[in-house]
N, CA and C atoms as an extended XYZ file, in Angstrom:
354
Properties=species:S:1:pos:R:3:atomname:S:1:resname:S:1:resid:I:1 pbc="F F F"
N        -4.080      -12.823        5.393 N   UNK     1
C        -4.670      -11.781        6.197 CA  UNK     1
C        -3.622      -11.131        7.102 C   UNK     1
N        -2.561      -11.869        7.406 N   UNK     2
C        -1.529      -11.322        8.286 CA  UNK     2
C        -0.801      -10.135        7.641 C   UNK     2
N        -0.698      -10.133        6.308 N   UNK     3
C        -0.068       -8.995        5.631 CA  UNK     3
C        -0.918       -7.747        5.805 C   UNK     3
N        -2.228       -7.908        5.760 N   UNK     4
C        -3.147       -6.781        5.926 CA  UNK     4
C        -3.022       -6.212        7.339 C   UNK     4
N        -2.991       -7.090        8.322 N   UNK     5
C        -2.856       -6.663        9.723 CA  UNK     5
C        -1.509       -5.976        9.942 C   UNK     5
N        -0.455       -6.507        9.324 N   UNK     6
C         0.874       -5.906        9.453 CA  UNK     6
C         0.860       -4.453        8.963 C   UNK     6
N         0.236       -4.220        7.819 N   UNK     7
C         0.178       -2.858        7.275 CA  UNK     7
C        -0.659       -1.962        8.186 C   UNK     7
N        -1.746       -2.478        8.719 N   UNK     8
C        -2.562       -1.674        9.631 CA  UNK     8
C        -1.787       -1.299       10.892 C   UNK     8
N        -0.975       -2.223       11.395 N   UNK     9
C        -0.146       -1.926       12.573 CA  UNK     9
C         0.885       -0.844       12.277 C   UNK     9
N         1.356       -0.806       11.037 N   UNK    10
C         2.379        0.164       10.644 CA  UNK    10
C         1.759        1.331        9.883 C   UNK    10
N         0.516        1.674       10.201 N   UNK    11
C        -0.205        2.679        9.413 CA  UNK    11
C         0.371        4.084        9.534 C   UNK    11
N         1.156        4.344       10.552 N   UNK    12
C         1.775        5.667       10.697 CA  UNK    12
C         3.275        5.623       10.430 C   UNK    12
N         3.768        4.506        9.918 N   UNK    13
C         5.201        4.339        9.657 CA  UNK    13
C         5.471        4.629        8.182 C   UNK    13
N         6.128        5.747        7.943 N   UNK    14
C         6.471        6.133        6.573 CA  UNK    14
C         7.959        5.923        6.296 C   UNK    14
N         8.680        5.404        7.273 N   UNK    15
C        10.106        5.111        7.092 CA  UNK    15
C        10.281        3.631        6.820 C   UNK    15
N        11.407        3.298        6.246 N   UNK    16
C        11.699        1.894        5.993 CA  UNK    16
C        11.208        1.455        4.627 C   UNK    16
N        11.161        0.152        4.468 N   UNK    17
C        10.859       -0.441        3.181 CA  UNK    17
C         9.760       -1.490        3.327 C   UNK    17
N         8.996       -1.688        2.272 N   UNK    18
C         7.943       -2.709        2.254 CA  UNK    18
C         8.165       -3.633        1.063 C   UNK    18
N         8.064       -4.915        1.312 N   UNK    19
C         8.213       -5.903        0.246 CA  UNK    19
C         7.048       -5.820       -0.728 C   UNK    19
N         7.244       -6.375       -1.910 N   UNK    20
C         6.160       -6.441       -2.885 CA  UNK    20
C         4.984       -7.223       -2.326 C   UNK    20
N         5.270       -8.334       -1.643 N   UNK    21
C         4.203       -9.169       -1.085 CA  UNK    21
C         3.351       -8.378       -0.090 C   UNK    21
N         4.006       -7.605        0.762 N   UNK    22
C         3.291       -6.794        1.752 CA  UNK    22
C         2.364       -5.800        1.054 C   UNK    22
N         2.879       -5.102        0.069 N   UNK    23
C         2.097       -4.096       -0.648 CA  UNK    23
C         0.930       -4.723       -1.410 C   UNK    23
N         1.218       -5.757       -2.197 N   UNK    24
C         0.187       -6.325       -3.070 CA  UNK    24
C        -0.861       -7.118       -2.296 C   UNK    24
N        -0.474       -7.786       -1.218 N   UNK    25
C        -1.475       -8.484       -0.407 CA  UNK    25
C        -2.390       -7.474        0.285 C   UNK    25
N        -1.840       -6.380        0.775 N   UNK    26
C        -2.660       -5.332        1.363 CA  UNK    26
C        -3.611       -4.756        0.313 C   UNK    26
N        -3.104       -4.516       -0.879 N   UNK    27
C        -3.935       -3.971       -1.955 CA  UNK    27
C        -5.052       -4.941       -2.328 C   UNK    27
N        -4.739       -6.215       -2.417 N   UNK    28
C        -5.747       -7.221       -2.767 CA  UNK    28
C        -6.833       -7.315       -1.700 C   UNK    28
N        -6.418       -7.449       -0.455 N   UNK    29
C        -7.391       -7.614        0.627 CA  UNK    29
C        -8.242       -6.361        0.797 C   UNK    29
N        -7.618       -5.190        0.746 N   UNK    30
C        -8.406       -3.965        0.886 CA  UNK    30
C        -9.358       -3.773       -0.296 C   UNK    30
N        -8.972       -4.208       -1.482 N   UNK    31
C        -9.866       -4.118       -2.642 CA  UNK    31
C       -11.064       -5.039       -2.478 C   UNK    31
N       -10.830       -6.249       -1.966 N   UNK    32
C       -11.932       -7.179       -1.728 CA  UNK    32
C       -12.889       -6.653       -0.660 C   UNK    32
N       -12.334       -6.073        0.386 N   UNK    33
C       -13.179       -5.489        1.438 CA  UNK    33
C       -13.967       -4.312        0.876 C   UNK    33
N       -13.331       -3.511        0.043 N   UNK    34
C       -14.023       -2.374       -0.569 CA  UNK    34
C       -15.190       -2.844       -1.440 C   UNK    34
N       -14.982       -3.915       -2.201 N   UNK    35
C       -16.076       -4.465       -3.003 CA  UNK    35
C       -17.235       -4.914       -2.116 C   UNK    35
N       -16.910       -5.544       -0.993 N   UNK    36
C       -17.953       -5.953       -0.051 CA  UNK    36
C       -18.692       -4.728        0.490 C   UNK    36
N       -17.955       -3.656        0.737 N   UNK    37
C       -18.599       -2.429        1.219 CA  UNK    37
C       -19.514       -1.828        0.146 C   UNK    37
N       -19.129       -1.944       -1.111 N   UNK    38
C       -20.000       -1.451       -2.192 CA  UNK    38
C       -21.304       -2.233       -2.239 C   UNK    38
N       -21.219       -3.555       -2.058 N   UNK    39
C       -22.435       -4.366       -2.013 CA  UNK    39
C       -23.290       -3.981       -0.821 C   UNK    39
N       -22.664       -3.732        0.322 N   UNK    40
C       -23.399       -3.296        1.508 CA  UNK    40
C       -24.060       -1.942        1.259 C   UNK    40
N       -23.366       -1.054        0.560 N   UNK    41
C       -23.942        0.251        0.216 CA  UNK    41
C       -25.204        0.088       -0.631 C   UNK    41
N       -25.149       -0.821       -1.599 N   UNK    42
C       -26.314       -1.066       -2.451 CA  UNK    42
C       -27.482       -1.608       -1.627 C   UNK    42
N       -27.179       -2.465       -0.681 N   UNK    43
C       -28.217       -3.065        0.153 CA  UNK    43
C       -28.874       -2.017        1.051 C   UNK    43
N       -28.068       -1.138        1.637 N   UNK    44
C       -28.566       -0.122        2.565 CA  UNK    44
C       -29.161        1.067        1.821 C   UNK    44
N       -28.587        1.407        0.679 N   UNK    45
C       -29.117        2.518       -0.099 CA  UNK    45
C       -28.345        3.815        0.034 C   UNK    45
N       -27.191        3.784        0.679 N   UNK    46
C       -26.326        4.959        0.721 CA  UNK    46
C       -24.874        4.509        0.643 C   UNK    46
N       -23.948        5.431        0.665 N   UNK    47
C       -22.527        5.101        0.471 CA  UNK    47
C       -21.724        5.154        1.764 C   UNK    47
N       -22.364        4.993        2.885 N   UNK    48
C       -21.691        5.137        4.179 CA  UNK    48
C       -20.581        4.110        4.382 C   UNK    48
N       -20.815        2.864        4.003 N   UNK    49
C       -19.809        1.826        4.233 CA  UNK    49
C       -18.548        2.043        3.404 C   UNK    49
N       -18.720        2.300        2.107 N   UNK    50
C       -17.543        2.469        1.253 CA  UNK    50
C       -16.776        3.753        1.592 C   UNK    50
N       -17.483        4.819        1.904 N   UNK    51
C       -16.797        6.064        2.283 CA  UNK    51
C       -16.070        5.877        3.610 C   UNK    51
N       -16.710        5.235        4.558 N   UNK    52
C       -16.080        4.980        5.860 CA  UNK    52
C       -14.835        4.126        5.725 C   UNK    52
N       -14.925        3.060        4.925 N   UNK    53
C       -13.760        2.193        4.726 CA  UNK    53
C       -12.636        2.958        4.036 C   UNK    53
N       -12.971        3.779        3.064 N   UNK    54
C       -11.957        4.574        2.361 CA  UNK    54
C       -11.229        5.499        3.323 C   UNK    54
N       -11.973        6.134        4.207 N   UNK    55
C       -11.347        7.036        5.176 CA  UNK    55
C       -10.459        6.280        6.158 C   UNK    55
N       -10.882        5.090        6.562 N   UNK    56
C       -10.095        4.289        7.509 CA  UNK    56
C        -8.808        3.783        6.864 C   UNK    56
N        -8.871        3.414        5.611 N   UNK    57
C        -7.748        2.747        4.946 CA  UNK    57
C        -6.798        3.726        4.250 C   UNK    57
N        -7.173        4.986        4.167 N   UNK    58
C        -6.381        5.967        3.424 CA  UNK    58
C        -4.954        6.114        3.946 C   UNK    58
N        -4.789        6.331        5.223 N   UNK    59
C        -3.450        6.532        5.790 CA  UNK    59
C        -2.581        5.267        5.716 C   UNK    59
N        -3.107        4.076        6.088 N   UNK    60
C        -2.273        2.882        5.924 CA  UNK    60
C        -1.882        2.623        4.471 C   UNK    60
N        -2.777        2.905        3.528 N   UNK    61
C        -2.458        2.696        2.114 CA  UNK    61
C        -1.359        3.649        1.653 C   UNK    61
N        -1.428        4.876        2.094 N   UNK    62
C        -0.378        5.844        1.739 CA  UNK    62
C         0.957        5.434        2.349 C   UNK    62
N         0.942        4.991        3.598 N   UNK    63
C         2.181        4.596        4.269 CA  UNK    63
C         2.829        3.399        3.581 C   UNK    63
N         2.041        2.374        3.247 N   UNK    64
C         2.634        1.192        2.601 CA  UNK    64
C         3.112        1.532        1.191 C   UNK    64
N         2.466        2.458        0.517 N   UNK    65
C         2.920        2.877       -0.807 CA  UNK    65
C         4.261        3.600       -0.710 C   UNK    65
N         4.391        4.477        0.263 N   UNK    66
C         5.661        5.185        0.460 CA  UNK    66
C         6.771        4.188        0.793 C   UNK    66
N         6.493        3.229        1.689 N   UNK    67
C         7.511        2.227        2.035 CA  UNK    67
C         7.850        1.352        0.830 C   UNK    67
N         6.870        1.060       -0.023 N   UNK    68
C         7.128        0.266       -1.229 CA  UNK    68
C         8.035        1.043       -2.182 C   UNK    68
N         7.786        2.336       -2.334 N   UNK    69
C         8.660        3.162       -3.173 CA  UNK    69
C        10.058        3.233       -2.583 C   UNK    69
N        10.164        3.289       -1.269 N   UNK    70
C        11.474        3.277       -0.623 CA  UNK    70
C        12.225        1.991       -0.948 C   UNK    70
N        11.514        0.874       -1.046 N   UNK    71
C        12.165       -0.400       -1.360 CA  UNK    71
C        12.790       -0.370       -2.742 C   UNK    71
N        12.207        0.404       -3.649 N   UNK    72
C        12.783        0.537       -4.990 CA  UNK    72
C        13.730        1.727       -5.082 C   UNK    72
N        14.134        2.253       -3.919 N   UNK    73
C        15.076        3.365       -3.797 CA  UNK    73
C        14.540        4.656       -4.423 C   UNK    73
N        13.224        4.874       -4.261 N   UNK    74
C        12.593        6.114       -4.712 CA  UNK    74
C        12.019        6.834       -3.508 C   UNK    74
N        11.940        8.133       -3.611 N   UNK    75
C        11.338        8.941       -2.559 CA  UNK    75
C         9.829        8.692       -2.527 C   UNK    75
N         9.233        8.852       -1.367 N   UNK    76
C         7.791        8.716       -1.236 CA  UNK    76
C         7.029        9.765       -2.019 C   UNK    76
N         7.697       10.857       -2.355 N   UNK    77
C         7.057       11.903       -3.144 CA  UNK    77
C         6.655       11.412       -4.529 C   UNK    77
N         7.258       10.323       -4.983 N   UNK    78
C         6.889        9.754       -6.280 CA  UNK    78
C         5.441        9.281       -6.296 C   UNK    78
N         4.846        9.081       -5.126 N   UNK    79
C         3.443        8.648       -5.084 CA  UNK    79
C         2.520        9.711       -5.688 C   UNK    79
N         2.975       10.949       -5.723 N   UNK    80
C         2.165       12.016       -6.323 CA  UNK    80
C         2.004       11.851       -7.830 C   UNK    80
N         2.868       11.052       -8.447 N   UNK    81
C         2.753       10.849       -9.894 CA  UNK    81
C         1.450       10.144      -10.241 C   UNK    81
N         0.853        9.462       -9.297 N   UNK    82
C        -0.416        8.778       -9.533 CA  UNK    82
C        -1.536        9.755       -9.858 C   UNK    82
N        -1.340       11.022       -9.559 N   UNK    83
C        -2.353       12.034       -9.847 CA  UNK    83
C        -2.390       12.404      -11.333 C   UNK    83
N        -1.371       12.027      -12.080 N   UNK    84
C        -1.349       12.286      -13.522 CA  UNK    84
C        -2.172       11.188      -14.199 C   UNK    84
N        -3.204       11.554      -14.916 N   UNK    85
C        -4.064       10.531      -15.543 CA  UNK    85
C        -3.283        9.605      -16.466 C   UNK    85
N        -3.619        8.373      -16.464 N   UNK    86
C        -3.056        7.288      -17.274 CA  UNK    86
C        -1.563        7.076      -17.040 C   UNK    86
N        -0.750        8.035      -17.383 N   UNK    87
C         0.699        7.888      -17.261 CA  UNK    87
C         1.095        7.651      -15.798 C   UNK    87
N         0.487        8.375      -14.894 N   UNK    88
C         0.799        8.231      -13.480 CA  UNK    88
C         0.412        6.862      -12.943 C   UNK    88
N        -0.734        6.359      -13.364 N   UNK    89
C        -1.176        5.033      -12.933 CA  UNK    89
C        -0.233        3.957      -13.447 C   UNK    89
N         0.168        4.060      -14.686 N   UNK    90
C         1.092        3.084      -15.266 CA  UNK    90
C         2.445        3.159      -14.566 C   UNK    90
N         2.925        4.365      -14.302 N   UNK    91
C         4.211        4.532      -13.618 CA  UNK    91
C         4.159        3.915      -12.221 C   UNK    91
N         3.086        4.174      -11.482 N   UNK    92
C         2.969        3.604      -10.134 CA  UNK    92
C         2.882        2.085      -10.177 C   UNK    92
N         2.197        1.555      -11.159 N   UNK    93
C         2.118        0.102      -11.315 CA  UNK    93
C         3.504       -0.484      -11.541 C   UNK    93
N         4.285        0.159      -12.381 N   UNK    94
C         5.653       -0.294      -12.643 CA  UNK    94
C         6.517       -0.150      -11.391 C   UNK    94
N         6.431        0.995      -10.722 N   UNK    95
C         7.238        1.225       -9.522 CA  UNK    95
C         6.933        0.202       -8.436 C   UNK    95
N         5.659       -0.091       -8.217 N   UNK    96
C         5.294       -0.999       -7.128 CA  UNK    96
C         5.512       -2.465       -7.493 C   UNK    96
N         5.562       -2.776       -8.786 N   UNK    97
C         5.794       -4.152       -9.206 CA  UNK    97
C         7.277       -4.485       -9.363 C   UNK    97
N         8.115       -3.466       -9.412 N   UNK    98
C         9.550       -3.667       -9.568 CA  UNK    98
C        10.144       -4.257       -8.299 C   UNK    98
N        11.072       -5.180       -8.461 N   UNK    99
C        11.738       -5.755       -7.297 CA  UNK    99
C        12.560       -4.680       -6.585 C   UNK    99
N        12.608       -4.777       -5.273 N   UNK   100
C        13.360       -3.811       -4.474 CA  UNK   100
C        14.853       -3.927       -4.700 C   UNK   100
N        15.563       -2.901       -4.299 N   UNK   101
C        17.012       -2.920       -4.443 CA  UNK   101
C        17.601       -3.942       -3.479 C   UNK   101
N        18.547       -4.729       -3.930 N   UNK   102
C        19.153       -5.726       -3.042 CA  UNK   102
C        20.020       -5.054       -1.979 C   UNK   102
N        20.072       -5.682       -0.834 N   UNK   103
C        20.882       -5.139        0.248 CA  UNK   103
C        20.274       -3.880        0.828 C   UNK   103
N        21.084       -3.168        1.562 N   UNK   104
C        20.612       -1.940        2.200 CA  UNK   104
C        20.647       -0.792        1.205 C   UNK   104
N        19.635        0.074        1.272 N   UNK   105
C        19.670        1.311        0.502 CA  UNK   105
C        19.503        2.473        1.479 C   UNK   105
N        19.319        3.668        0.982 N   UNK   106
C        19.266        4.843        1.864 CA  UNK   106
C        18.041        4.851        2.774 C   UNK   106
N        17.082        3.955        2.533 N   UNK   107
C        15.876        3.904        3.353 CA  UNK   107
C        15.884        2.777        4.379 C   UNK   107
N        16.923        1.980        4.373 N   UNK   108
C        17.029        0.936        5.383 CA  UNK   108
C        17.417       -0.407        4.799 C   UNK   108
N        17.407       -1.429        5.664 N   UNK   109
C        17.799       -2.775        5.206 CA  UNK   109
C        16.726       -3.398        4.314 C   UNK   109
N        17.147       -4.361        3.528 N   UNK   110
C        16.240       -5.085        2.651 CA  UNK   110
C        15.243       -5.880        3.493 C   UNK   110
N        13.937       -5.681        3.296 N   UNK   111
C        12.965       -6.402        4.109 CA  UNK   111
C        12.953       -7.903        3.840 C   UNK   111
N        13.483       -8.332        2.698 N   UNK   112
C        13.565       -9.778        2.424 CA  UNK   112
C        14.623      -10.437        3.299 C   UNK   112
N        15.589       -9.653        3.742 N   UNK   113
C        16.681      -10.197        4.555 CA  UNK   113
C        16.414      -10.078        6.044 C   UNK   113
N        15.358       -9.349        6.418 N   UNK   114
C        15.019       -9.187        7.837 CA  UNK   114
C        13.665       -9.841        8.083 C   UNK   114
N        13.478      -10.409        9.273 N   UNK   115
C        12.182      -11.066        9.560 CA  UNK   115
C        11.044      -10.040        9.586 C   UNK   115
N         9.906      -10.408        8.982 N   UNK   116
C         8.757       -9.513        8.919 CA  UNK   116
C         7.850       -9.699       10.117 C   UNK   116
N         7.612      -10.950       10.487 N   UNK   117
C         6.685      -11.251       11.569 CA  UNK   117
C         7.449      -11.645       12.808 C   UNK   117
N         7.018      -11.154       13.943 N   UNK   118
C         7.684      -11.488       15.202 CA  UNK   118
C         6.892      -12.492       15.989 C   UNK   118
């Protein structure tokens, strides 16, 4: 859960790099919460919970995706490739699953070499 909180704290930070663990744990936890919101929507009879959660999580998800792309030495603009059906989804899956560049790159120091939690 600490990875999820870390991403929420950095929801307006589009600079720097994000480790694979940070990105994928945030994706997993937010997906589980979204599923819970869908069940709540079914219980209540409208889509208020899932839409509300989507709006709350949109900016942090975009920020962590951009930082994850930075870790692989790609511009955050590559996140737009996800808008291309099928090919874009596969490309983003590959980009986010690829190990980051070792050492420092143009987006900052390697997050594996710097402490994540203070």
